[in-house]
N, C-alpha and C positions, 0 to 999 in steps of 0.2 A: 445333644443339639442336632441329632440326625434329622428330626422333623422340622427344624426351625429354618424357615425360608430366609429370614434376615441374616442368620449366621452363615448359611451357605453362600448367599450373594456377597456378603461382606468379605468372606475369606477368599472367594474367587477373585474379587476385585483386588484384594491385597496381593494375591499371587500374580495377577495379570495387571499390575498397576499401570503400566504404560498404555495398554489397550483401553483400560477404563478411563484414564485421564484424557487421552487423545480422542476417544469415542465421545466423551462428554463435550469437549470443546468443539468437535465437528458438528455434533447435534445442535448445540447452541448457535454456532455460526450459520449453519444451513437453514435452520428454522427461522432465525431472525432475518437472515438475508432474503429468503424467499418470501416471508411474510411482508417485509418492507417493500419488496418489488411489486407484489400483487395489490397492496393497499387494503384498506378496511372499508367494508360496506356498512353504512349506518342505516338504522331502521327508518322506514317510511312513516308518515303520519299515522296511517291506519294501523301499522304494526305496533306503534307505541301505545295505542289506546285499547279500549275495550267497549263492549256493549253497543248501544245505539249509535254513538258518535263514530266508533271504529267502522261500523257497517256503512255509515254515510260516506266516510272518507274512502272506503274500499270501492264503493260504487263509482265515485269520481275517478279514482286511480285506474280501475279496470277499464273505464271508458276513455282513458287518456285525457281527462279533463282537469288535470291538476292546474289550479289557478296560478298565474304568475305571482311571484313574491311581491306583496304589496308593502309600500312604505307611506307613512303619513308624516308631514312636516307642519308643525304648528308655527305660524308667523304671528307673534304677539307684539302689539304696539300699545303705547300708553294712551292713545286717543283713537276715536272712531275713524276708521278708514286709513289710519297711519301705516297699515301693513301693505298697502297696494304696491308701492314702488319696490319694496323688498321682495314681495311675492313674484312680481314680474321679472325682476332680476334673477331670482332663484330658478324660475322656470327656464329662463334663457341659459343660465350656466349649467344646469343639470342636463338639459337636452343636448348640450354640446359634448357631454361625456359619451354619448352613444349607448349608454347602459339602460335607458328607460324608454318606454313607449310614449305615445303622445300624452301630454299632460292636460287634464281637463281644467277648466277655470277654478280658481280657489273658491271655497265655500266659507262665507263669513259667519262669525258667531252671532248669537242673539243680540249682544250689545255692540257689535260692529268693531270691537277693538282687536279681534283676533280673526285669523282665517286659517283654514285647513287645506293644504296642498296634497293631493293624492298622487302617488307615483307607482308605477309598475315596472319592476326590473325585468328586462327582456331575458328570454332563454329559460332553461330548466329551473324550476323553483328550488330543487334540491341543491343545485350548485350556486344559487344566487348569493349566498354568504361569501363565496370566493370572489364574486364580481361586484359587490356593492361598495368596495373601497372608494372608487372615484366619486360616487354619489355622496358618500359621507364627507369626502374632502371638499366637494363643491358646496355642500350645505354649510360646513364650517367656515369656508372662505366668505360666503355672503354674510354669515353671522358676525364675523370679525369686522366687516366693512360698515356695519350699521350699529352704532353704539346705543341707539335708542330703541332697537328692535331685538327681540329674543327669538331664536329659532330652536325648536325642539323636535328631534326626529325619532320616530319609533316605527318598527315594522318587523316582519318575519325575517328578512335577510339581515338587517342591521343588528337586531337583537341576537340572532343566532351567531353572527360573526363575533359579536362582543363576548358571548358565552363561550364560544370555541376558543377564542384567544385567552379568556380568563382561565378556562380549564387547563390549557397548555401551560400557562404561567404557574398555576397552582400546582400542577403535577411536577413541574420543574422545581418549584419551591419545596415541595414535599420530599423529592429525591435529594436535594441539596441539604435539607435539614435532617431528615430522618436517618439517612445513611451515616453521617458523622455522629449522630446521637447513639445509634446502635453500636457503632465502632467504639465510641468512648465507654459505653457500658461494658462491652466485652473486654476492653483493655483493663478496666477495673476488676472484672470477674476473673480474668486469666492472668493478668500481670505480664503478658508477653504479646508483642506485636503480631507475630506469625499466627499464634493461636487465635487472636482476635480477628485477624483478617480472613481466616478460613470460612467461618459462618457467613460473614458479610459478602465475601466473594461468591460463595455458592448461592446465596439468596439472590444476589443481583443477576448472576448468570441464569438462574431459574426464571426470574422475572423477564429477562431479555428474551429467552426462548419462548416464554408464554406470550409475550407481545406478538412475536412472529406467528405462533400457532393460532392466536386469536384472529389475526388478520386473515389467515387461511380459512378458519372456521366461519368467519363473518360472511363468506360467499355462499354459505349454506344457511346460516342463521344470522341475520343482520343484528348489529349491536347498537347500544346506546352510547353516546359520547362519554358518559360517565363510567362506562364499564372498565376502561383502562385504569382509572383512579382506584376503583374498588379492587381490581386485580393486583395492582401494585401494593396497596395497603395489606392485603391478605398474603401476598407472596413474600414480602419482606418480613412480615411478622412470623409466619410459620416456617419460612426457609431458615431464618436465623435460629429459631427455637429448636427445630429438629437437629440441626448441626450442633447446637450447644449441648443438647441432651447427650448426643452420641460422644462428642469430644470430652465432656465432663466425665462420663463413665470410664472412658479409656484412660484418662489421667488418674482417676481414682484407683483403678486397678494397678496402674504402674506404681502409684504411691504405696500400695499395699505390698509391693515387692515382687510382683509378677513381671515376667519378661515381656517384651514388646508384643510378641506374637500371641501369647496367652491373653494379655490385656485387651488386644484388639478383638480376639475371638469372643471374649466375655462381653465386651461392649456391643459387638454385632448381635450376639444372642439375646441380650437383655434390652439395652436402649434401642438397638436396631429394630427389634421386634416391637417395642413400644411405639417407635416412630411409624412403623407400618400400621399397627392397630389404630393409632391416633389419626394418621393420614386417611385411612379407609373410612374411619368414622366421620371425619370432617367432610370427605367427598360425598358419602351417602347422605349426611345431613343436608349438604348443599343441594343434592338432587331433589330434596323436598320442594325447592322453589319451582320445579317444573309443574307442580300441582296448583300453582297460584292462578293459572289461567291468563297470565300476563307475559308477553314476550320480553318485557324489560327484565323480569326476574329469570326467565329462561337464559337470557344473556348473562346475568349475574352468576347463575348456576354454572354455566359453561366456563366462564372466566375463572371462577374460584376453583372449580374442580380441576381445570387444566393446570393452573399454577401450583396447586397443592400436590397434584400427581407428579409434576416435574420436580418440585422441591423435595418431595418424599423420595423419589427415585434417586436424585442426586445425593441425598443424605446417606442412603444405604449402599451406594455404588462408588461414586467418585470420592467421597469423603474417606472411606477406609483405604482406598488406593493412595490418596494424598498422605494420610497418616503413616501408612507403611513406607512411603517414599521419603518422608521427612524424618521419621524417627525422632531422635532427641532434638532435632532442629526445629520442631514445632514450638520449642521454648525460646527460640531466638528472639532477640529484641526485647529483653527484659526491661521493664519500666521501673526506674528508681522509686523507692518507697512503696511500690506495689509488688515487688519481688519477695522472695522468701528469705528468711533469716539465714545467715551463713551457716554452713554445716548441714543444711537440709539437703535431702536428695534432690537432684535437678529435676526429677519428674514428679515431685510431690505436688499436691494440689495447691492452688493459690490460696493466700491467706484469707481472701474474701470468702472462699468456700468454707474454710474452717470457722470463720466468724459467723457465717450464716447458719452453720450447723449448731454452733454454741447458742446463738440467739433462739433458734428453733427449739433446742433442748430446754432453754429457760422458759419459753412460752408453753411448751408441752407439759412441763411438770405439774402446774396447777390444773391444766386442762384434763390430763389423765387421772389426776387425783380426785377431781370432782367433775366428771364428764356430764352428769345430768344438768348441773348448773350452767356449765359453759355451752352445752347444746342449746339450752333454753335462751341464754344471752345472745348467742350467735343468730338464732332464728329470729329473736325479737329485733335485733339490729337490722337484718335484711328486710323483715316484714315492715318495719317502720320506714325504711327507705323506699319500699315498694308502694306504700300507702297512697302517695299522690297519683299513682298510675290509674287508680279507680276513676279518676275524672279526666282521663286522657282525651284530648280532642285532636283529630288529625285532619289535614287538608293539603291540597296541592298548593304550596306557598306561592303567592304572587310575586311580582317583581320587587315590590317594596320590602316584603318580608324576606325574600330570598337574598337580596343583595344590599338591603339597607335603604332607608328613606332618602338619603342624600346621594345615592347612586345616579349617574347621568341617565341611564336607561329608565330607572324607576321614576325619576323626576319627569322625564319626557312623557312616560305613560300616564302619570298622574295629571299633568297639565293638559294633555289632550283629552283625557276622560272628563276632567272638570269642565272644559270648554265645550266638548261635544260628547255628551253621555252615550256610552255604548260604542263610540267611534272606533277605538283600537281593536276591540274584541267583540264584535257582534255575533249573534248566533246565526247559523246558516242551515236552512232547511233544504234537504235534497229530496226531490220528488222524482220517482221513476215510475213510468206507466207504459202499458203496451202501446199506447198511442198518445203522445204528449199533446197532440193537436186536437184530441177528442173534445167535444163540446163540454162535458162535465169538468174535465181537467182545466180547460181554458177558462171556464167560468170561475173555478176555484182560484186560479192564479190571478184573475182580474180583481179579486178582493184585496190584493196587496198593491202597494205603490209600484207602478211600472218601472221606476228607476231602480228598484231593489230586486227585480226579477230578471234572471237570465235564462233563456230557453235554448236548449241544444237539441233541435228537432232530429238530427241524424242519430242521436243516441237515445231519444225519447226520455231525456232527463231535463229537469229544470232546477235552478238554484234560487232560493229566496234569502236575501240578507235581511235580518231582523234585529234591530237594536233593542237591547235589553235595558230595563230600568236599573238604576243603581250604577255602581262603578265597574260593572262587568265581572267582579269577582266575589263580592259580598253576598250576604244572605238575601238582600232585596233582589239581586240579580238571579240568585238560585231559585227563589220563589217565582220570578218571572219566567225562568226557563222551564220550571215544572208546569206552570200554567200553559205555556206554549205547547209543551209535549202532550199534556193530558187533556187540554180543552180546545185551545185555539186551532191547532192544526187538525186534530181529529174531526172537529166540527166542520172545518173548511173542506176537507177532502173525503168526508164520510161516504159519499155516493160515487166517488170516482174510480174506486178499485186500485188506486195508485199506492205505491209503497212510499212512505214519508219518513225520513230519518233526519235527526237534528245533530249537527256537529258545531264546532267552534271551540275556543279555548276553555270556556266554562263548562260546556257540555262534556268535553274530554275529561276534565278534572272530576266532575261529578261521577261519570261512568267508571273512571279509574278507581275512585274510592269505593264505590259499590262492589266492584270486582275484588278489591283487596279484602273487604269485609267477608265476602263469600269464600275467598280462597284461603284465608288464614287457618280455618278449621281443618281442612284436609292436610295442609302442610304440617300443622301441629301434631295431628294424629300420626302422620307418617314418620316424622323425625323422632317422636317419643317411642313409637313401636320399634323402629330400626335401632335406635340407641339401646333400648332394652335388649334386643336380640344380640347385638354385637357385644355388649358387655357380658351377657349371659354366656355366650360362646367363648369369649376371651378369658373370663375368670371362673367359669363353671359355677356361678353363684347368682341366684335370682335376687338375693338380698343386696349384693353390691350393685346389680343392675338397677334395682328400684331406687337405691340410695343415690346413684349417679343422676337419675332423672330428677329426683326431688331437689338435689343440690343445684342442678342446672336451672331448674325453674325458679328457685330463690334468687340466683344470680341475675336471671333475665328480668324478674320482677323488680329487683333493685335498680337495674339499668333503666327500665321503663320509668320508674318513679323519679329518678334523678333527671332524666330527660324532660319529664313533665314539669318538675319543680323549677328547673333552670330556664327552659325555653318557653314553656306555656305560662308559668306564673312569674318568672323573672327572679326567683330566689337565688341570690348569689351569682347572677348573670354577669355583673360587672367584674367580679373576681376572676371570671373565666374569659374576660375580654370579649363578651358577646352581649346580646340584648334580648329582651323579652319579645317574642313574636306572637304569642297567644295560641300557638298550635305546634304540633309535631308533624314534620313532613310525612305525608301519607304512606310512602313506601317503606319508611324506616322500621316500624314495629315488626313487620314480618321479616325484614332483612336482619334486624338485630337478633330476633329469636333464632333464626337459622344459624347465623354466624356464631353466636355465643354457645349454642348447643354443640357446634363443631369444635370451636376453640377450647372450650372447657375440658374437652377430652384430652387435650395436650397434657395438662397438669394431672388430670385425674388418672389417666392410664399410666403415666410415668410414676406417680406416687404410689398408687395401689399395686402396680407391678413390683415395686421395690418392697412394699409391705408383704406381698405374697411370697417373694423370694425368702425373706427372713422367716416367715411362718413355716415355709416348706423345709427350712433347715432345722426346724424344731423349736423355734422361739415361741413364747406365749403370744397371744394376740396383742397385748399391751406392749410387750417388748418389741414385737414386730412393727407395731405402729410407730413407736419411738425411733427405731432404727430406720424405717422407711422414710419417715418425714424428715429426720435430721440429715440423712445421707442425700436426700434430694433437695434440701433447702437451698443450697447454693445455686443449682441449676434452675429451680423454679423461681427463685428471686431474680436471677439474671434474665430469664425468659420473660417474666412478668414485667420487669423494668423496661425491657426492649419493646414489648407490645404496648405498654402504656405510653412510652415515649413516641412510638410511631403513631398511635391513635391521637395523642395530644397534638402532634404536628397537624393532623387533619382537622383538629379542632380550631386551628388558627387560620384556616384557608378562608377564601372570600365567600363561598356559597354557604348559605345557612344549612342546607341538608348535610354538607360535609362537616360543618361544625357540630351538628347534632349527632351525626354518626361517630365522629371522633370522641366527643365527650361521653356519649353513651357506652361505647365499647371500652374506652379507657377506664372509666369508673368500674364497669363490670369486671374487667380483667384484674384491676387492683383489688376489688373485693374478693374475687375468686381466689387469688393467690394468697390473700391474708385471712380474712374471716372464714372463708369456706375451707381452704386447705390446711390452715393452721389451727382452726378452732372447731368448726362444725364437723369436718370429715373425721379427725381423730376422736372427738368426743362421741360422735354417733357410732363409730366402729368399736370404741371401747365399751359402750353400752350394750351393743349387740353381741360382743364376745365371739364365741365359736359359731354363732349363727351366721356370721359374715360368710363362712365358707361352706354353707350347706349346698351341696350339689344336687340338682334335680335328678330323679331316678333315670330319666331319659338320656341324660348326658354322662352318666357314670361309666358307660361302656366305651365312650370315646377316649382316644389317647389324650393324655394330659397336655396342656399347652407347652410348646417347646421353648419356654422362656426361663425355666427355672433350673 
């Protein structure tokens, strides 16, 4: 174990347990405290986007021309002109809040039964969601006083406040649901309260430290509001898994009759090393998101890398220190009916672990007896699940699809759009010229309605608000946007020499999707290449490296297929308490690809490392496969159950993209721990035989991995 970093770190922590434990607690407290004090910086509009729309937003931001947060209130009456009294009262009540600028006269609809009141929240648009509360209260008060009138409010500040509040509630719900679920699964796996609390405690402290670290990092790289949810999902899953692997191996060695010091040393050298390899693989895979060209994914990459690094570090440092400090007390708090039969050694493995090994042995017997058949069956199952992915359709989900057609914000958006097409989300052309008052530019601007044109002569910038045909999100609106960008604006400003960019909600969505399509290829090439190199270095076998990539791709394909089947086609959506939305959220395919490539390494490294140990002791390949899979079955089953449970919780949250992420990842992990690890991996390795361990000539002179 001389060259094994995990073993050296683990044994140092065991010998200096007080230092390791206090150091960890201080690190968590300081990081979380400082991060909470400095706060988090969220992305600006231009940083969230890509392409033409992002450049347009950046022009306005650089010039300090961020528009005030706009709000629209639809006053709907059952008869022509019936909105007038309510609209006048609304203007009076809202103005008294002091939160809005002067309110222009209401704009009636074509049939005169509705009117649109435009509001502008004073102050910085970025902080408007924090100050829009009184305006929302005023609108609700007027709505309650008029039974025959309906008021519907939609705008950048009110919608962002609603989303922020929803994300906070959902994250709290995830924490309050996922943590007890993980603890319950660990109680079943270990049969003891203390043993179950260790992984959960370390995972939560790792997430807490990561929250603080992300707040500090956000001052250099601004983050999306959804980043914390993604970080918590990853942190809880990998944090619990890493500790579970480590703790399970230590208990197995104690059950084999080894003393506490020897058992801990072996666990550090084997499972500790597997945790390091898995953690590094996950972090490197996540780094692939930096190649996407989108700052949203850069934030996801930083968040996941940060929490995995902290969780991995805690698993190989403070966990050995805690195990050394607790000794046999790690078995304290035995659960009735989950404990071991009387007469068994106190440190013997939990019954669930033995049962998992017995089940794994029963499954493996036919698999290893007829590996060709089961390899084909496993591949057919995953390919069949992946088949719907060939028709995947992605889009930036609009309000109705993201939150449901009955949602208050979605209803307001739909009512305003129906009465005033293009009203809530018009396109905005940004014109920048050397001299905005030059005759050619002035003549071009004159071709648009003067009420839609705002000129900023000091900055040589003009803005043109252009209503798009359709509902502002559908194909008709996309076609109108394309025509605007490729024909209308180029024709209008062809001779002016001005720079013309188009932004707006739809333009940002279209540009974001195009950048995703361009970015997924370099990300895919990066993570497959890096996974191959890491597996090659870890196991000194290009066959295992290639097998790892192929199995991962099958898992990813199956996850894509399930997401398309459930959310795009609606197959089985009601069984999962969700609904058909006709598309997959645009950022999810790339995110799921990267996350699954990383998380699959958890099981793969853990199982193959144990198979390699048995083979290095002289076992035949098939005997090594049987021993490795059976001995890791309990840990893999528990880890998979925890991950599936955590992801399933996210599948119950309010936002459609969280539902899709939770279902996609949950199904993929379930398949990975069952079909892939129990059927495909052993059958393929059995077919390959000794070829599994072929070491490339260039690696033969390197020292053997320090895990065996």
